[in-house]
ZADRENNU-553138 format. One line per field, with one value per residue (C-alpha): x, y, z; chain; residue in one letter. Coordinates in Angstrom, 3 decimals. Example, Ala and Ser with C-alpha at 12.3 -4.5 7.8 and 13.67 -1.06 7.14 Angstrom:
<atoms>
px	12.300	13.670;
py	-4.500	-1.060;
pz	7.800	7.140;
chain	A	A;
resn	a	s;
</atoms>
This chain:
<atoms>
px	121.893	121.670	118.431	120.169	121.858	118.455	116.899	119.637	119.217	115.687	116.028	113.996	112.307	108.985	110.129	111.601	108.249	106.589	108.986	108.250	104.243	104.437	103.900	106.875	106.031	106.961	110.413	111.091	110.547	113.709	116.065	119.472	119.128	116.603	114.905	116.336	113.341	112.830	116.702	115.843	112.838	115.061	117.692	115.173	113.695	116.919	118.439	121.097	122.209	121.324	122.411	120.703	123.295	122.547	124.755	121.966	119.360	121.138	121.433	117.760	116.826	119.194	117.680	113.976;
py	61.628	57.983	56.608	54.406	57.432	59.176	55.996	55.665	59.317	58.927	55.388	53.459	53.611	54.348	57.137	58.783	58.374	59.820	62.853	63.476	62.738	59.923	56.265	53.842	52.194	55.476	55.335	52.086	53.575	55.873	53.060	53.940	57.759	60.105	62.278	65.729	67.568	65.114	65.910	69.356	68.869	66.584	69.251	71.650	69.297	68.156	71.713	70.849	67.440	65.976	67.945	67.746	67.018	69.256	66.948	64.193	66.687	66.612	62.892	62.299	64.513	62.803	59.318	60.563;
pz	191.167	191.796	192.929	195.510	197.048	197.359	198.796	201.356	202.467	203.265	204.678	202.191	198.667	200.623	202.623	199.422	197.584	200.821	200.723	197.163	197.192	194.924	194.864	195.628	192.387	190.599	191.845	190.110	186.759	187.374	186.894	188.214	188.002	189.648	186.805	186.854	188.026	191.013	191.635	191.999	194.288	196.247	196.496	197.916	200.263	201.733	201.979	199.549	201.351	198.000	194.929	191.459	188.662	185.585	183.348	183.975	182.598	179.022	179.175	179.964	177.007	174.563	175.686	175.323;
chain	A	A	A	A	A	A	A	A	A	A	A	A	A	A	A	A	A	A	A	A	A	A	A	A	A	A	A	A	A	A	A	A	A	A	A	A	A	A	A	A	A	A	A	A	A	A	A	A	A	A	A	A	A	A	A	A	A	A	A	A	A	A	A	A;
resn	m	n	t	q	t	a	i	k	h	f	g	g	r	q	e	l	a	d	a	l	g	i	s	r	e	a	t	y	v	w	g	n	e	v	p	y	l	r	q	c	q	l	q	v	i	t	a	g	k	l	v	a	d	p	a	s	r	k	q	q	q	v	a	a;
</atoms>
């Protein structure tokens, strides 16, 4: 899930952060892609309007 897609869905970075209960600054650490577990949270919060991408989980594990 692209970070910009999530931001656009919520109408702003602060609103995205508020929905997840995190600081706005924390969302900058993500870079271009929302971390997989946050994607899962967003999928639940948005009732499936945003969908977690399991492929990104594998990419993030390789990068770690």
